[in-house]
N, C-alpha and C positions, 0 to 999 in steps of 0.2 A: 382490411385489417389483418395484420400479421397474426399467425396462430402460435400460441405459446406451447412449446414442446416440453420445456422443463421450467419449473417454478419452485424457488425456495421461499418458504414462508416462516419468517422469524426463527431461523435455524441457529441453534447454539450447540457447541461441541466442547466438552471437557475431556482431557486425558487425566484421570485422577482428579486432583484439585486444580489443575492448570487449565485455565480458560484459553481455548485456541480460536474458536469462532464465536463472535459475540452478536447474537440476534441479527443475522444476515438475511436480507430479503431482496430478491431480484428475479427476473424471468429471462428465459432464452427463447428467441423466436425460431420457429422451424426453418431450417435451411441457413441459419445465420452462422457467421464465423465470429465467435465471441472469445475474448482473451481475458484471463485473470492475470493481472499485472501487479507486481509489488516486490518488495525486498524479501530476502530469505527470512523465513519464520513468520510471515504475515498471515498465513492461513490459506493461501491459494491452493496448494496441493491437497490439504485436508478437505477443502471444499470439493475439489475434483474427486477425491476418493469417496466422499459421501454420495456424490452423484452416481459413481460407478458401483457403490454398494460394498466397497471394501471396508469402509467405516460407517457406523450408524450415528445419526445425530442424537445428542443428549436430549434435546427438545426441539420443537418445531416440526415442519413437514417438508418433504420433497415430493413434488407432483410431477408425473409424466403423463402428458396429454390429459391433464385434469384429474388423474387418479393418484392416490397416495401410495408411493413406493418406498417410503422411509425405511421399512423393515424387510423389503424384498431382497433376496440373496442376489449376488452379482450375476449368476448364470441365468437368472430369470429376467434380466434387464436387457433391452435392445441396444446395448452399448458395447463398444470395444475400446481398449486403452492401448496407446503407444507410449512406452516409457523411455526415459532418457538413456538407459543402459541397454535398450533394444530387447534384451531377454530372448535372444535367438538360441536355438538348439545347435551347438557346435558340431554334433555328430550327424546332423542331417544337412542335405544340400538345400539349395534355394527352393526348389519345387516342394520338397518334403516339409520345409518350414512353413511355407505358405499354405500348404494343403492340410497341415496338421489338424487345425480346428475343424475343417470340413469332414475329415475322416472320422472324427468323434461325434459329429452332428447327426441327429436324427430328425426326419421330417415326417409329417402326418400325411400319408397318401390315401386317397379314396378309391375304392374298387366296387365292382358289382359282382355278385355271385350268379350262379346259373338261374336263380329265380328272379334275377333283376333287382335284388335288394342291395342297397349301398352299405358298405362297411369301411371303416378306416383302419389303417395299420401304420405303426411307426416303423420306419425303415431308414437305413443309412443311405447316403447319397451314392449313386452309381459312379463307377470309375470315370465314365465319360463326362458326367456332370461336373465332377471335381476337376477334371482336366480343363474343361471349358472355363470354369470360374477362375482357376489359377492363371490360365493364359490371359484372361481379361484383366485380372489384377496386376500381373507383371507388366502388361502393356501400359497400364495406367501410370505405373511408376518408371517407365522406360527401362525395364530389365528383360525385354524379350531376348531369348537366347542364353539366358543365365541359369536356366532350370537345373542343369547338372553341376553347377559350380558349387564348391564348398563355401559356406558362409565365412569361414576363417580366412579365405583368400580375398575377400572383398574389402574395399575401402570403407571408411566410416560412413560416408554418404550413401554408398551402395547398401551397406547393412541397414541403415535407417530406412531406405526404400523398401527393403525386404520386410522390415517390421511394420511399415505402413501397409504394404500389400497384404500381409497376414491379417491385419486388422480389418481392412475394407473388404476382403474376400467373403466375409460372413454377412455382408450387406447390412450393417447395423444402421439404426436410425440416427445414432449419435456416435461420433468419433471423438474420444477424449485423448488429448495429447499433452503429456506431462514433461515439459521442457525437452522435447524430442531432439532439438538441435544443439543442446548444451555441450555435447562431446565433440562437436565438429569444429574445424578451424574456421577463421573469419570468412574466407572466400567461399568455402563450401556452405557455410551457414547462410550467406546471402543468396546463393544459388537455390538452396532448399526452401528459403522463404517464398521465392517466386513460384517454385514448383508446387509447394503446398497450397498456395492460393489458387493456382490453376487446377489442382486436383479437386479442391473444394468446389470450384465452378463446374467442373465436369460431373462430379458425383451428385451435387445438389443436396447433400445431407448436412446435418448440423455438425459443426466443428466447435469443440470447446477446448481451448488451448491455454496452457499455463506457462508463464515465462517471467523472469525478472528483467528481461532485455527490452528496453523502451523501443528501440528501433524495430525489433520483431513485431511488437504489438502495433506500432503505428503503421508498419508496412502492410500487414496481412489482415487486420481486423475490420469487421463491420462495426463492432461495439467493443469497448474496453471497460472492464470492471477493475478499478484501481483499489487495491486493498492495503491496509496497514494495521498491524496489531490486532488482527482478527475482525476488523471492521471495514465495511465498504466506504471508501472515501468519496468516490465519484463514479458515475456510470454515464458513458456518452460515446459519441463517435470519436475517432482519432483527432479530427480537426477541432471538434468542440472542446475536447479535454485539453488539447495543446493551447488553443487560443483563449479558452475561458476556464482555467483551473478553479476548482471550488475552494481550495485552501492552499496554504503555503507548502504543505507536504506534497500535494499533487504538482504544484508549480515547480518545486525543487526537484522532484523525482522524474518528471516528464520533461526531458530536454534541459537546456541551460536557461537559467533565469537570473536577472537582477531583482532582488527582493528588498524593499525598503519599508520603513515605518513612514506613514504619511498622515496628513490631515486634510479634510475637505474644507476649503476656504471660501467656496461660493458655488453657484450653479455650474456643475460640470467643470470645476476647477479644483486641483489638488496640489498641495505643497509637499514636496519631498526633496531631499538633498539640498535644502535651503532655498529652493526656488519654486515658483508657481507655474504649473502646466495646465493646459486645457486637456480635458479627457472626455470620454463618451459615457462613462458610468455615472448614474445620478444617485448621490448620497446626500444626507442631511448636512448642512453647514456645521462645521466644528467637530464632525464625526471622525474618530481615529480609524485609519484603514491600513491594510497591507497593500503595498503597491508592487505589481509585477511588471517588469519590462524585459522582454526577450532581447538578448544581445543583438540579434539581427535587426531589431527595430530601432536601434540607436544609430543616428546619423552623425558622422564626423563632419566638421566644418571649420572655418577659420575662428580663432578665439573671439573676435568681436561679433560674430554672427551666431554664436551658440548661447542657448539659455544657460547651460552649464559650461564652465571652463576649467580645464585641469591639465595635469602633466602625464604623459605616457610613461608608465613604469614597467610595462612588460609587453612584449610582442612575440607571439608563438604562431608559427605557420602550421595549419591543420590540414593542409592538402587541398581543400576546396575554398578555404578562407583563412584569414588571419584572425587570431583572437588577441585583442588589444585590451589591456587593463589600464584605465585612466584614474589617477588619483584626483578627485574633486573635493578639496577641503579634507575633511575626515572620512569621506565616503570613497569607496572603490566602485567604479562602473566598468562592466565588461562589455566590449563591443566586438561583433563579428562582422567582418567586411572583406571584400575581395581586394581592397586597397590597404596598403601597409602604412605605418607611421614609424618614426624613429623614436627610440627610448630617449626620454628627456625633452621631447618636443611638447610645446603647449598647444592644445587644440580646443575647439568648441564642440559641444554636443547638443543635439536636438532630438526630441521624441515626438512624433505625430500623435494627435489625440487617440487614434485607434490602436496605437502601439502601447497604450497604458491601460492596464487592467487592475481594477480595484476590488478588494475583498474585505469583508468585515473580519477583524482579527478573531481567531478561535480562542486565543488566550489573552485575557486582560489582567487577571490576577490569579493567585493561588488560594483556593478555599478548601478547608479540611474540617472534619469533625474531630474535636479534641476533648480531653478530660484533664482537669486539674488534679495533680497528685498531692500528697501530704506535705511536700516541700514547696508547694505553690509554684511548681513547674508545670508546663503543659505537655501532655503526651499526645502525639499524633504522628501519622506516617511512619510508624514503627520505631519512633525515637522519643526523646525527651529534650525540651528546650527551656532555657530561662525565659521568663516573661514578666510583664507587669500586670499582676492580677487586679490592681486597684482601678484599672480602667473599666472593670465590670461594674463598679459602683462609684459614680462620680463623687469626689470629696472624701473618699475612703482612704485608709492607711493600714499598714501592717504593724501589729504590736510586737513586743519582744518574744512572744510565744508563737509567732507566725500565724496568728489569727487575723482575719480581716475585720477592721472596725469601720463601720459605715459612718457617713456624715451625721446620722441620727444616733450614733453610739451603739448600734447592734454589733454583737460579736459573732462572726460567722466562720465556721470551718468549711473551707472550699473543697476539701478532699472529695473526689468523685463528681464534682460539678461538671456537667457537659457544656461545652462552649463551641462556638464557631470560630475557626482560626483563619485569618486572612493575611497573606504575605504578598507584597508587590513583586513584579517581575524584575525590578532593579534592586531588590533588597536581599538577594540570596547570593552567596558565593560558595565555592566548593574547594576541597583540598584532597590531595592524595594521601594525607595523614588521616587514617581511619578514626583516630581519637579526637580530631579537631572539631567535629561538628556534633549535632544532636542526633543524627541518623546517617545511615550509609545506603548506597545504591549504585546502580550501573547507569551510565549515560546511554540512552537508547535513541536519541535523535539530536542531530546538529544541523542547523540551517543558518547560513550566512546572510545577514541582512544589511549589507553595505558598509556599516561601521561597527558592527558587533555580531556575535553569534547568539542564536537562540538555542538553548540546550534544554533537554528534558532528561531528568534523572528519575529513575524508577526505583522505589524502595519496596521492601516487604517481599512476600512470597505468594504465589498463586493468586487467589481471589482477594488477598489482602493487599495487593499492589496499590501504591500511591505514587503519583507523579508530581514532581517539582518542575515548573517551567520558569526559566529565568534568562536574563541577558547577561553576557559577559564579553569582554574584549579579548579574553584569553582563548587560545586554540587548544582544544582537547580532542580525544579520539573516542569514537563510539566503542562502547563496552568497557571503558575505563571504570574502575571501581573507586568511588569517591565518597567523602563525607560531606554532608550538607550543613553549611554554617548560616545562621540567621541571627543578627544582632537583636538583643532583647527589646529594644525600642522600635523594632520594625515588625513585631508580631502584634497584630490587632485582634483583640478578643471581644466577643459579645456572647451573652448568655443565650443558650438554646431553649431554656425553660425557666420558670420562676421557682423551682423547688431547690432550695439550698439547705445544706446541713447546718443546723444551728447547735451550738453547745448548750 
């Protein structure tokens, strides 16, 4: 059984009122190469900094070999960090940069006095010991003979190797790497990916790596922790996460994907894009599902032999394959193949059962807590919307003074009444006119689902955030600031309690 060297237990982190890490729990095995993967702002670097001790968790625990180190200062933790910007000393040469930490380090040595009694003494490392350790570290990163070189004369890749050597020379139990290849060009980055994986194998210590680059994560990692919005979305091996994504975010973020709305129509049968396919996932009949099909799993054939038939609308050469977009009715299907097709050509498409991955939809409706105001509007998600309050009491109506009159003739002032608000995914629209809707927010997520986009708009501030999830055929951009529009008849209200204000 693998030994856990680091464990996060229900860790939460706030910066002021801003929630950055939301109840995160996972463990890291000793000697593992684990990668935190996610878009910018997802919380992966903050998680790394808490492991390093640069930031402290607001709540929860961080354990090292089973002991709580949540409040332990960085210099007391057996970790070293490699940063994206290297943080080398420009006035020191390669040797002096790598040796810097060793010259500051003190170790506890044991001696015997004339009476044979043992005593300990903290001492700095000897010059010979430092030389041996630096030589070994530079050999590890293939920089033998560079000792006297100024770091300012080195290439980006060589400077990164110096930064890694400086980190490993202290022989940490854990090496933390915060997007260390981000400043390198593509070719150098690919070479360093291979070298880092080989260093991990030779050192045998735990590597915790942060990146937003999917290829880096898939290439180097034993385990990947996919993060979004301060929450762990999925933990698994590169193969497992690629082939079996836990939700549409992971499917969309890791590699290329065709994502469709589907419905299970029988035992291991699913309908999407208007056709029925065999699949390997077992869901209940009639259950709505998200369907993920990787482009490389779509096979092109003649029109009469395909389950789907469509017209080629785009062909792009990607170096190792062609990316072909096919219009199948109202749906777009992306294919990756070593064979090309002509734009305008009609072709057939097939997908084998094991190329179809089904997931339960994370979002099926929008649900909010709301309050009725004195104008009989409903306040929720940082805004105010027109609504039909008579649905709270069947047979009721609103009189000329805006009081609700029940079917039994009771007169009720609804001001302050708490309600549950439900809005369907297809009942919301947005506008760049900030005054057009009942509330405003930023688009934080866009996922294309074959014939429409699934958008998430976040309203409010800090821990008052509310998310609207909805479908639209219109293309928007992430971070667009928009207003949220909901027709009055599309807002469903139900009472949260039975206490009403009566006149």
